[in-house]
C-alpha positions as CSV (number, residue, x, y, z in Angstrom):
1,M,13.4,18.5,18.6
2,G,15.4,17.0,21.8
3,E,18.6,18.3,23.1
4,Q,21.4,16.8,21.0
5,K,24.7,15.5,22.5
6,T,27.6,15.2,20.3
7,V,29.5,11.1,20.6
8,K,33.3,10.8,21.1
9,R,35.3,8.4,19.2
10,W,35.3,6.1,22.4
11,D,32.1,7.0,24.3
12,S,30.6,4.6,25.9
13,L,27.5,5.3,25.0
14,E,28.6,3.4,21.2
15,P,29.1,-0.1,22.1
16,A,32.3,-1.5,20.6
17,R,33.4,1.4,19.3
18,W,37.1,0.8,20.4
19,M,36.6,-2.4,17.7
20,T,37.1,0.0,15.1
21,T,38.9,2.8,13.4
22,P,38.3,5.6,11.4
23,F,37.9,5.5,8.2
24,I,40.8,7.9,6.5
25,R,41.6,9.1,2.4
26,T,44.9,7.0,1.5
27,T,47.1,9.0,-0.7
28,D,45.0,7.2,-3.9
29,G,41.9,8.4,-2.9
30,F,40.1,5.3,-1.0
31,L,38.3,5.3,1.8
32,Q,40.3,2.8,4.2
33,G,39.4,1.6,7.9
34,R,37.9,-0.6,10.1
35,A,34.0,-1.3,11.0
36,I,32.0,-3.9,12.8
37,V,29.8,-5.7,10.1
38,T,27.9,-8.3,12.0
39,S,26.9,-9.2,15.4
40,V,24.8,-12.0,17.4
41,G,21.3,-11.4,18.5
42,V,17.8,-12.2,17.6
43,F,17.0,-10.6,13.9
44,T,13.5,-9.5,12.5
45,Y,13.5,-11.0,8.6
46,R,10.2,-9.9,6.5
47,H,10.2,-12.6,3.1
48,E,8.8,-11.5,-0.2
49,D,5.3,-13.5,0.8
50,G,4.8,-11.0,3.9
51,S,5.6,-13.9,6.2
52,I,8.0,-12.7,9.3
53,T,10.7,-14.7,11.1
54,Q,12.5,-14.2,14.1
55,E,16.0,-15.5,13.4
56,L,18.8,-15.9,16.3
57,R,22.2,-15.9,15.3
58,L,24.1,-17.2,18.0
59,P,28.1,-16.5,19.3
60,E,29.0,-20.0,18.5
61,E,27.6,-19.6,14.8
62,V,28.6,-15.9,13.9
63,F,32.5,-16.6,16.0
64,A,32.8,-19.4,14.0
65,T,35.9,-20.5,11.9
66,D,34.5,-21.5,9.2
67,S,31.8,-18.7,8.9
68,L,34.2,-15.9,9.6
69,N,36.6,-17.1,7.2
70,S,34.1,-17.5,4.7
71,M,34.0,-13.3,5.3
72,K,37.9,-12.6,4.4
73,L,38.7,-10.3,1.3
74,K,34.9,-10.7,0.2
75,P,33.3,-7.6,-2.1
76,V,32.3,-4.6,-0.9
77,T,29.0,-3.4,-2.7
78,N,26.9,-0.2,-2.6
79,D,23.4,-1.5,-1.3
80,H,22.5,-4.9,-1.5
81,P,22.7,-6.1,-5.1
82,T,19.5,-8.3,-6.2
83,E,21.7,-11.2,-7.4
84,K,24.6,-13.1,-5.7
85,V,27.8,-11.3,-6.4
86,T,30.1,-14.1,-8.7
87,P,33.3,-13.7,-10.5
88,D,31.3,-12.8,-13.8
89,N,29.3,-9.8,-12.0
90,T,31.9,-8.3,-9.5
91,H,33.4,-6.0,-11.8
92,E,30.0,-4.0,-12.0
93,L,28.8,-4.5,-8.3
94,S,32.1,-4.2,-6.5
95,V,32.8,-0.9,-5.0
96,G,35.7,-2.1,-2.6
97,S,36.9,-4.9,-0.3
98,L,36.7,-6.3,3.1
99,G,40.2,-7.4,4.5
100,S,41.4,-11.0,6.3
101,N,41.9,-8.8,9.7
102,L,38.9,-9.7,11.4
103,S,37.6,-10.3,15.4
104,S,38.2,-14.0,16.0
105,T,36.9,-14.9,19.4
106,T,34.1,-14.7,21.3
107,Q,36.4,-13.8,24.6
108,E,35.8,-10.6,25.2
109,R,38.6,-8.4,25.4
110,T,38.4,-4.6,26.4
111,W,40.6,-1.8,24.6
112,D,44.2,-1.5,26.3
113,G,45.7,0.1,23.8
114,Y,48.0,-2.8,23.0
115,T,45.9,-6.0,21.9
116,P,45.7,-6.9,18.1
117,F,42.4,-6.0,16.1
118,D,42.1,-9.7,15.9
119,K,41.5,-10.3,19.3
120,L,39.4,-7.5,20.3
121,T,36.0,-8.5,20.5
122,D,32.7,-7.5,23.1
123,G,31.9,-10.8,22.4
124,L,28.6,-9.9,20.3
125,H,30.1,-7.9,16.8
126,V,32.5,-8.9,14.5
127,A,34.7,-6.2,13.0
128,I,36.8,-6.1,10.3
129,D,39.1,-4.0,7.7
130,M,38.0,-2.4,4.5
131,T,38.7,-0.2,1.6
132,I,36.5,1.6,-0.6
133,T,38.0,2.0,-3.9
134,R,34.8,3.5,-6.0
135,A,34.3,6.9,-6.5
136,D,30.5,6.8,-6.1
137,A,30.6,5.1,-3.3
138,I,33.1,7.5,-1.2
139,D,30.8,9.9,-2.3
140,D,28.0,8.6,-0.6
141,V,29.7,7.6,2.5
142,V,31.2,10.7,3.1
143,N,27.7,12.2,2.7
144,G,26.0,10.1,5.2
145,K,25.3,6.6,3.6
146,R,27.5,4.8,6.4
147,A,26.1,1.9,7.2
148,L,27.1,-1.6,6.7
149,S,25.2,-5.2,6.3
150,M,26.6,-8.6,5.4
151,G,25.0,-10.4,2.7
152,Y,25.2,-14.3,3.4
153,E,23.4,-17.5,3.1
154,C,22.6,-19.6,5.8
155,D,20.7,-23.1,7.3
156,L,17.6,-22.2,9.2
157,E,17.1,-24.5,11.7
158,K,13.5,-24.4,13.5
159,A,13.3,-23.6,17.3
160,E,11.2,-24.6,19.6
161,E,8.0,-23.2,20.4
162,G,8.4,-20.3,22.9
163,A,12.4,-20.5,22.4
164,V,13.9,-17.0,24.6
165,W,17.2,-15.9,23.7
166,C,18.6,-13.0,26.0
167,G,15.0,-11.8,26.8
168,M,14.1,-12.2,23.3
169,A,11.9,-14.5,21.2
170,Y,13.0,-16.4,18.2
171,D,11.4,-19.1,16.1
172,H,14.3,-20.0,13.8
173,I,18.4,-20.6,14.4
174,Q,20.7,-19.8,11.7
175,R,23.8,-22.1,11.4
176,N,26.7,-22.4,8.7
177,I,26.7,-19.2,8.4
178,R,28.4,-18.1,4.9
179,Y,29.2,-14.4,3.7
180,N,29.0,-13.7,0.5
181,H,29.5,-9.5,0.4
182,C,29.3,-6.6,2.1
183,A,26.9,-3.7,1.8
184,I,27.0,0.1,2.2
185,V,23.3,0.6,3.2
186,D,21.0,3.6,4.8
187,K,20.5,1.3,7.7
188,A,22.2,-1.9,9.0
189,R,20.5,-4.7,10.9
190,A,23.1,-5.3,12.9
191,G,22.4,-1.9,14.8
192,N,24.0,1.5,15.1
193,A,27.3,-0.4,15.6
194,A,27.8,-1.5,12.5
195,Q,28.8,2.0,10.5
196,I,31.5,3.6,9.0
197,H,32.9,6.1,11.1
198,L,35.0,9.1,9.2
199,D,38.1,11.6,10.6
200,S,37.0,15.2,11.3
201,E,38.6,16.0,7.8
202,D,36.0,13.8,6.1
203,A,33.1,13.8,8.2
204,V,29.9,16.1,6.6
205,L,27.8,15.9,9.2
206,E,28.5,14.4,13.4
207,H,27.2,11.0,14.6
208,T,24.6,12.7,17.2
209,I,22.5,10.7,19.9
210,S,19.0,13.0,20.0
211,T,17.7,12.8,24.2
212,S,14.1,13.4,22.7
213,K,11.9,10.3,23.3
214,E,10.3,11.5,20.0
215,D,12.9,11.0,18.0
216,N,14.1,7.8,19.6
217,K,11.6,6.0,18.3
218,M,13.6,2.9,16.9
219,G,13.1,1.8,13.6
220,M,10.4,4.4,12.1
221,K,11.4,6.1,9.3
222,T,9.4,9.0,7.3
223,I,8.3,8.9,3.9
224,K,6.1,10.9,1.4
225,I,3.0,9.3,-0.3
226,D,1.0,11.6,-2.7
227,G,2.6,14.6,-1.0
228,V,1.6,13.6,2.4
229,D,4.2,12.5,5.3
230,F,3.7,9.3,6.8
231,Q,6.1,7.5,9.2
232,G,6.3,3.7,10.1
233,D,8.6,1.2,10.3
234,E,11.9,1.1,8.3
235,T,11.8,-2.0,7.2
236,L,7.9,-1.7,5.9
237,V,9.0,2.0,4.6
238,V,11.9,-0.2,2.4
239,K,9.7,-2.5,1.7
240,Y,7.4,0.0,-0.2
241,T,9.8,1.8,-1.4
242,E,10.9,-1.1,-3.1
243,Q,7.3,-2.4,-4.5
244,V,7.0,1.3,-5.9
245,K,10.5,0.6,-7.8
246,R,9.2,-2.2,-9.0
247,A,5.7,-1.4,-9.8
248,D,7.5,1.9,-11.8
249,A,9.5,-0.7,-13.8
250,A,6.6,-2.8,-14.7
251,E,4.6,0.3,-15.9
252,K,7.9,1.5,-18.0
253,A,8.0,-2.5,-19.2
254,L,4.1,-2.4,-20.2
255,E,4.8,1.5,-21.8
256,K,7.8,-0.1,-23.8
257,A,5.7,-3.2,-24.6
258,A,2.8,-1.2,-26.1
259,T,4.8,1.1,-28.1
260,E,6.5,-1.9,-29.6
261,H,3.0,-3.6,-30.1
262,K,1.8,-0.2,-31.8
263,G,4.6,-0.2,-34.1
264,A,3.6,-4.1,-35.0
265,L,-0.1,-2.8,-35.0
266,S,1.5,0.2,-37.7
267,K,3.2,-2.3,-39.9
268,L,0.0,-4.7,-40.2
269,E,-2.3,-1.8,-40.7
270,A,0.3,-0.4,-43.4
271,E,0.3,-4.2,-45.3
272,R,-3.2,-4.3,-44.6
273,D,-3.7,-0.9,-46.8
274,T,-1.3,-2.2,-49.5
275,A,-3.2,-5.3,-50.0
276,K,-6.4,-3.0,-50.4
277,D,-4.5,-0.8,-52.8
278,R,-3.2,-3.9,-55.2
279,A,-7.3,-5.3,-55.0
280,D,-8.3,-1.9,-56.1
281,K,-5.8,-1.9,-58.9
282,A,-6.9,-5.2,-59.7
283,E,-9.9,-4.0,-60.5
284,E,-9.4,-1.5,-62.3
285,E,-7.1,-3.8,-64.5
286,L,-10.8,-5.9,-64.5
287,K,-12.9,-2.7,-65.8
288,K,-10.4,-2.0,-68.4
289,S,-9.8,-5.9,-69.4
290,K,-14.2,-6.0,-69.8
291,A,-13.5,-2.8,-71.9
292,D,-11.0,-3.9,-73.8
293,V,-13.1,-7.0,-75.1
294,T,-14.6,-4.4,-77.7
295,N,-10.8,-4.8,-79.5
296,S,-11.5,-6.9,-82.6
297,K,-7.9,-9.0,-81.2
298,R,-9.0,-9.5,-78.3
299,L,-12.7,-10.3,-79.0
300,D,-10.7,-13.2,-81.5
301,E,-9.3,-14.4,-78.8
302,L,-12.2,-14.7,-76.3
303,V,-14.6,-16.1,-79.5
304,A,-11.6,-18.7,-79.9
305,A,-11.6,-19.6,-76.3
306,K,-15.4,-19.9,-76.3
307,L,-15.6,-22.1,-79.2
308,A,-13.0,-24.3,-77.7
309,L,-14.7,-24.8,-74.4
310,L,-18.0,-25.3,-76.3
311,D,-16.6,-28.1,-78.5
312,V,-15.0,-29.9,-75.6
313,A,-18.6,-29.4,-73.6
314,D,-20.3,-31.0,-77.1
315,R,-18.1,-34.0,-77.6
316,A,-18.6,-34.3,-73.5
317,G,-22.3,-34.7,-74.5
318,V,-22.8,-31.5,-71.8
319,E,-26.4,-29.8,-72.5
320,I,-25.5,-25.8,-73.5
321,K,-28.0,-23.7,-72.0
322,A,-27.9,-19.8,-72.8
323,D,-27.4,-18.7,-69.3
324,M,-24.7,-20.6,-68.4
325,S,-21.1,-19.1,-67.5
326,D,-17.8,-20.5,-68.3
327,E,-17.1,-21.8,-65.1
328,D,-20.5,-23.7,-65.1
329,I,-19.7,-25.3,-68.6
330,K,-16.3,-26.3,-67.1
331,K,-18.2,-27.9,-64.2
332,G,-20.6,-30.0,-66.9
333,V,-17.7,-31.0,-68.6
334,I,-15.6,-32.3,-65.4
335,T,-19.2,-34.2,-64.5
336,A,-19.9,-35.6,-67.4
337,V,-16.1,-37.5,-67.6
338,F,-16.0,-38.0,-63.9
339,P,-19.6,-38.8,-62.5
340,K,-18.4,-38.7,-58.7
341,A,-16.5,-35.4,-58.9
342,K,-17.6,-33.4,-55.9
343,L,-17.3,-29.4,-57.0
344,D,-19.4,-27.8,-54.3
345,G,-16.9,-25.3,-52.5
346,K,-14.1,-25.7,-55.1
347,D,-12.2,-22.4,-55.6
348,E,-11.2,-21.4,-59.8
349,T,-7.8,-23.1,-59.6
350,Y,-9.4,-26.6,-58.7
351,I,-12.1,-26.1,-61.1
352,S,-9.2,-25.0,-64.1
353,A,-7.3,-28.1,-63.0
354,R,-10.0,-30.4,-63.4
355,F,-11.4,-29.0,-66.2
356,D,-8.2,-29.7,-68.0
357,S,-7.7,-33.2,-67.0
358,A,-11.4,-33.9,-68.3
359,V,-10.1,-32.5,-71.6
360,E,-7.3,-35.3,-71.9
361,T,-9.8,-37.4,-71.2
362,V,-12.3,-36.7,-74.1
363,E,-9.3,-36.0,-76.3
364,S,-8.4,-39.3,-75.4
365,R,-11.7,-40.4,-76.2
366,A,-11.5,-39.0,-79.5
367,D,-8.3,-40.5,-80.4
368,G,-9.9,-43.5,-79.9
369,E,-13.1,-43.0,-82.3
370,S,-10.7,-42.0,-85.1
371,R,-9.4,-45.2,-84.7
372,I,-12.3,-47.1,-85.1
373,V,-12.9,-45.1,-88.2
374,A,-9.7,-45.6,-89.8
375,G,-10.2,-49.5,-88.8
376,E,-13.6,-49.6,-90.9
377,H,-15.6,-49.6,-88.2
378,H,-19.0,-48.2,-88.0
379,Q,-18.9,-44.7,-86.2
380,P,-21.7,-44.0,-84.1
381,E,-23.9,-41.1,-85.7
382,T,-23.5,-38.9,-82.9
383,R,-20.0,-38.8,-83.3
384,T,-20.6,-37.3,-87.0
385,D,-22.3,-34.8,-85.7
386,S,-20.4,-33.4,-83.4
387,V,-17.6,-33.4,-85.9
388,T,-19.7,-31.4,-88.4
389,A,-20.8,-29.1,-85.1
390,R,-17.2,-28.4,-84.7
391,K,-16.1,-27.4,-88.1
392,R,-19.0,-25.1,-88.0
393,M,-17.8,-23.2,-85.0
394,I,-14.8,-22.8,-86.8
395,E,-15.9,-21.6,-89.5
396,L,-18.1,-19.3,-87.4
397,N,-15.0,-17.9,-85.5
398,R,-12.8,-17.3,-88.6
399,R,-15.8,-15.3,-90.3
400,L,-16.3,-13.2,-87.0
401,S,-12.6,-12.3,-86.6
402,T,-12.6,-11.1,-90.3
403,G,-15.1,-8.9,-89.4
404,E,-17.9,-10.2,-91.4
405,K,-21.2,-10.0,-90.7
406,V,-23.1,-13.3,-89.3
407,E,-27.0,-13.6,-89.4
408,A,-27.9,-15.7,-86.6
């Protein structure tokens, strides 16, 4: 480390220091004083897409009346917010306020002990009075966070290729500058002049200037990555830190989403297991139902239903085979009554509904044939056989239901 030199309040090493006053505590505990908040010059801006622009802030733009008026009474924030300060969020973001007594001329005036503050300027910097009211921001300032940076909007004018101002190259000019807020930051773009200066009673560390060439590397900052210290351009370090914060936030969001997804997955698994349990229960009930077939009452019901099905099939002219299931018989009845019916792939509900319609049709035909008999018309011999067969099946059902043994 090189030799350290303490800087005095009006030391010539600090340009435009005479345009400011120390910040002191008011009787209410607030911090109040006057500070430089911006300046003219060429500044480097790094954008989200990685591009870099060199933007010139001309004196006629920085000291324009409309631009300066837009700075008056604007809120002070602790770091730049991620959004524009508005009436809707100022109660959350504001930690104080700018005043209205700012330097308003490009005509340079030196300190003489009498000139009003709004006339004090070096032709480069803009100073304004300020009050910091929130406790956490006051603590940050007292503990060393004292740089100031204006948040603003402007129109960018493309400069001619190779443009130079006071020996500094630039590619854009800022026009129509309109301020939104003033942020307390770790490092100001306007340089060391844009800082809050505390009186000796509040100051924790003295403002020093190092005579060591190594310590005077402008814009360099040290950052620890995976336990190793790296030194680099401060703007890039800040950008890296911001990206790390975004990555951490994204990781937390991902973990939250994974947790929520896990909860949803657990719910689906629970619903699946419930459905499986219900299916197992239904299977048990089915087995029990099959076992109950031996019960005489249940047997009567099944025999009656079977006979009724066979009766309908007989009347529909369906040829019954020994290995036909009830569903096969129903399909045979449906096909006999509705020859164009397509039953492949149809479920049990559909088959039952079509079978009921077929039964109604068969019954309707039977009623018609009965009316023919009542009118003394000749009844087909096949109908007489069907009626006889039906009576025979009903008698068989009655005998079975009473427990009578019936020989085949």
